[in-house]
N, C-alpha and C positions, 0 to 999 in steps of 0.2 A: 778448167780451171788452172789459170800458171799460181804463182809461189805468191805473190801480190795476191790475188784472190783467195785463198790459201789463208794466208794470216788471218783477211777478214771476213772471214766467217771464222776464222776460234776465236777472233775479237769480237762476234757478232753473241755467240752462242752463248745462253744466260744456263750457267750453272746450277740445277740441285739444290746443291751442298758442299761441301768444304769440301770431300775431295775433290769436285767438282767445279774450284774457283783458282784451290793450289793448284790445278794439276792442268791452269788452264793459261794461270799469270809461264808455269812453268816452258809448256809447249811453247804460246809467244815470244819470251824469253830463245829459244835456241832455235825459234823462227826466224829470229832476226839476221841469223847469221849467215842468210842466202840455203840457195839451190844444193849448196853442200849438208846438209842437213836431211837432205831428204834420199841418203844415199849409206848405206850398210856402213860403206867403209870412215865412216866415219865411228871410232872405235867406240866412243863413250853413251854416244846418244845419235838418233835414226830415228824418223816418220817411220809409223807404222798404217794403216788400215785394215778394221775390224767390220764385223756383218750380226747386228742379229736378225735370224733370219726368222719372219713368223709365217705362217697361216693365212691365208683372211679370213678366220674365224680372232686371230691374236690372242689362240689359247694353245699354241702347241712352236719351237723353237726347236731347227733342228741343229745338230751339231755332231762333232769330229769324233771317232775315237785318240788321240795325238801321241802317234809314236812316242814321241823326243819329250812331252811332259803327262806316260802315261794315263792324261786324265782327257775325260768325255771336254769338250771345248770348241768353242765359238768360229767359227772361220778367218782367216784371214791373213795376212803380209805386212814385209818391206814393199817401200813405194819406189824401191831402186830407181830414184831419177825423174819420179812422175808425180807433179803437185797434185795431177787431179786424184783427190784420195776419195774416193767415190766411185773412179773407173779401180780404182784399184784391189779396192772392198766388193765390186761387185764380180772383179775378173775371178779372185779370190775364195767367193763363194760357192762360185761354177766349177772351178777348178777340185776345189777340196769336197763340194759333194754329188757332184758330176751333173748335179741339178743343170738342166739345158737354157731355163729362163727366168732368171730371178729378176725383180724393179725392185725400185726405189721406192718407198714411202714414201720420201720426198726426202730431198735435194739436200736438204739442211742436215744438218750434225746433229745424230742423234746424242753424242755422250763424244765423255774426254776420260784418257788415262792415264796416267806415268807413269808403268809397269815395267817393277824391276825382273830383269831377267840374268840369271843362275848362269857361272860360266859350265861352259857343253864344248862336245864333240859334235861339230856335224859334217854326214861325209868324209871323215878320217878326220877331221880336221878342227886345230881347238877355236874355241869362240869365247873371248872372257866377258867376263860379266858387262853386263852394260844397261841402259833403261830403253824401252820403246817411247816414241811419243805418240799413241795412237793415237787415233782419231776412229770412231765407232760412229756407225752409220746403221739405220732400220730399214731391213729389206722383207721381201714380201714370194711367196711362191708357193706350186700345185701342191701340199703337203699328201697325194698321191704320183706325183710326181715321181720318177725308178732313184736311185740312189746309188751311188757309187764308192767305193773308199781310194783314195790317192794311193797309188801302191809306194812304196817309200815314207812318206807322208803321215797316214794313217790309213787304220787296220776299218774302220766299220763309221756308218753316219747313220745317225735315226736322226726320225722326231723325237719328240719329249712334251710332254706338258707341262708348262712354261714355269711349274712350284719343283719337277721332278727335274730340269732340267738344273738348278738347282744345286741339286743337294746330288747327283753323278759325279758332280767334276769333284774330284778327291785336292784339288787349291782354295782351302779358305779365303785368301785373298781374292781368288777368279770368283769362288761362292761372293761372297758380297759386292763386288762387280755384276753377275748374274741380275741378285735377289736387283740390287740398284735400276735394274735396262728391263729386269720387271718390272717393276712398281711402276718406273718409265711408259711402258707397254698397258700396264694397267690405266694410269692416267690419263695417254691421248686418250684410248679407248669413252672409255668416261664421257669427255669431251666431244666426242663425234658424236 
């Protein structure tokens, strides 16, 4: 996926609520800036990719306990110049969980979010407040496969019932997003 394909994928994404409609418009506006928006050196906003990793039965998701946010959370990371955000989401899913194999249920974007990030320190460096222009994908993994924490980034990794996954997050804004992802997961499972 190149920049033009990323922009087309976001344009073709069908929002299910006002949050996704607004965030889609914002992300598209930023994507018009070109490839630089894929770099975290763009201090105000940059592209990230996340994964909602479910099992084959679609009744569990895997979360990592992120040190920075002191909360259970989905996996994901910065694009760091890569327009193929699905590849970014899959790489981060494996790196942050220890899973050896994840697969995209579909290559279509599952969800879009503009996420506010508070100022913080990372590896001894100050990171100013900014926004993540986040593209989320739905991935599948074996819920019996071994999980491993990623030292320095998270302390635990575990599978949760999809409803429990919303509750274990300490971040109210993320709880709303995780609930939306679960609602989409249920809707898509009913269609299948």
